[in-house]
C-alpha positions in Angstrom: 12.1 -11.2 -0.6 14.8 -10.3 2.0 14.6 -7.5 4.5 17.2 -4.9 3.4 17.6 -1.2 3.6 14.5 0.8 2.4 12.2 -2.3 2.7 8.7 -1.3 3.9 7.8 -3.4 7.0 5.1 -4.1 9.5 6.1 -5.1 13.1 4.4 -8.5 13.7 5.9 -9.3 17.1 8.4 -7.8 19.6 11.2 -10.0 20.9 9.4 -12.9 19.3 6.2 -12.4 21.4 2.8 -10.7 21.0 3.0 -9.4 24.6 5.5 -9.2 27.4 5.7 -12.2 29.8 7.1 -9.9 32.5 5.9 -6.6 33.9 7.4 -3.7 32.0 7.3 0.0 32.5 4.8 1.8 30.2 7.6 3.7 28.5 9.3 0.4 27.7 6.2 -1.4 26.4 7.2 -1.7 22.8 4.5 -4.4 22.2 2.1 -1.4 21.7 3.8 -0.9 18.3 2.8 -4.3 16.9 1.0 -3.8 13.6 2.7 -0.4 13.0 4.4 0.3 9.6 7.8 1.7 8.9 10.9 1.0 6.8 14.4 -0.3 7.4 16.9 2.5 7.4 20.0 0.5 8.4 20.3 -3.1 7.5 23.7 -3.6 9.3 22.7 -6.4 11.6 23.5 -5.7 15.2 22.8 -7.5 18.5 21.5 -10.8 17.2 20.1 -9.9 13.8 18.5 -6.5 14.6 18.0 -3.8 11.9 17.1 -0.1 12.4 13.5 0.6 11.6 12.0 4.1 11.2 8.3 4.0 12.1 5.7 6.0 10.1 4.2 7.3 13.4 5.7 9.2 16.2 6.8 6.9 19.0 5.8 9.4 21.7 2.1 8.9 20.5 2.4 5.4 21.9 4.1 6.6 25.1 7.3 4.6 24.5 10.8 5.8 24.8 13.2 6.2 21.9 16.8 5.5 22.9 18.2 6.2 19.4 19.6 9.5 18.0 17.2 9.1 15.0 13.7 10.1 16.0 11.0 7.4 15.8 13.4 4.6 15.2 14.2 1.3 17.0 16.6 -1.6 16.5 14.2 -4.5 15.8 15.0 -8.2 15.2 14.4 -9.2 11.6 12.4 -12.2 12.9 9.9 -9.7 14.4 9.3 -8.0 11.1 7.2 -8.9 8.0 7.5 -7.2 4.6 4.7 -4.7 3.8 3.8 -6.0 0.4 0.9 -3.6 0.0 3.2 -0.6 0.3 5.7 -2.2 -2.2 2.9 -2.8 -4.7 1.6 0.7 -4.3 5.0 2.2 -4.9 5.4 0.0 -8.0 2.1 1.2 -9.3 2.9 4.8 -8.7 6.3 4.4 -10.5 4.6 2.6 -13.4 2.0 5.3 -13.7 4.7 8.0 -13.8 6.8 6.2 -16.4 3.9 5.5 -18.9 3.7 8.2 -21.6 0.3 7.2 -22.9 -1.9 6.9 -19.8 -4.9 9.1 -19.2 -5.1 10.9 -16.0 -8.1 10.9 -13.6 -9.6 14.0 -15.2 -9.6 12.6 -18.7 -11.1 9.3 -17.6 -13.8 11.1 -15.6 -14.6 13.3 -18.6 -14.9 10.3 -20.8 -17.2 8.4 -18.5 -19.3 11.5 -17.8 -19.9 12.1 -21.5 -20.9 8.4 -22.0 -23.3 8.8 -19.1 -24.7 12.1 -20.4 -25.4 10.6 -23.8 -27.3 7.8 -22.0 -25.1 5.2 -23.6 -25.6 1.9 -21.7 -22.4 -0.1 -21.5 -23.2 -3.3 -19.6 -19.8 -4.8 -19.7 -16.3 -4.3 -21.1 -12.8 -5.6 -20.7 -10.3 -3.7 -18.6 -6.5 -4.1 -18.2 -4.6 -2.5 -15.3 -1.0 -1.3 -15.4 0.4 -3.8 -13.0 -1.2 -7.0 -14.3 -1.0 -9.0 -17.6 -4.5 -10.2 -17.1 -7.7 -8.6 -18.5 -10.9 -8.5 -16.5 -14.6 -8.4 -17.4 -15.8 -5.1 -16.1 -19.4 -4.1 -15.3 -19.9 -0.3 -15.3 -21.1 1.0 -12.0 -20.9 4.3 -10.0 -17.8 6.5 -10.4 -16.5 9.7 -9.1 -13.7 12.1 -10.1 -10.9 9.7 -9.1 -12.3 6.2 -9.9 -14.9 3.6 -9.7 -16.6 2.5 -6.5 -17.0 -1.2 -5.6 -17.1 -2.9 -9.0 -18.0 -6.7 -8.7 -14.9 -8.8 -8.0 -12.5 -5.9 -8.8 -13.5 -3.8 -5.9 -12.8 0.0 -6.0 -10.0 1.3 -8.2 -8.6 4.6 -9.4 -8.8 5.7 -13.0 -5.0 6.1 -13.2 -4.6 2.4 -12.5 -6.2 1.6 -15.9 -4.0 0.8 -18.9 -6.9 0.4 -21.3 -10.6 -0.5 -21.6 -12.1 -2.5 -24.5 -15.8 -1.9 -25.1 -17.4 -4.5 -27.5 -19.0 -3.2 -30.7 -22.5 -4.1 -29.7 -22.5 -1.3 -27.1 
């Protein structure tokens, strides 16, 4: 994937390094921003492959100076950036949830699982499919709250609105 306008990014280095090899003033110590997230707002490459990045956090919180007219933005070399795949997948999931007509919201899933629990129905395992995967997973029922399940074996925690469907075998 290429770094273009609106790409979510993470600053991995600054000027190709993890720290300054020279003494720099505190207000010019942009290495403090390593690990911070933002997005590319202008992909017109300037000054040796730099793109304009708008950071999610206020740069004054880090005590660094912003020389750009756009607040909380810096021109950063593309080679100092890595794509924030987590944010991209989260955005895809949110869009997928919004475009599906037949999904159940958190409240409906919560009500379903609460009723199953109230009736003392023991479901030891089921198969689950999530919106963003083609694969089905074996799912062992565990603790849940109003928005999703806690840590569930290899699946980890997940929200109800990520579920496309659940198949419960007849024997349960």
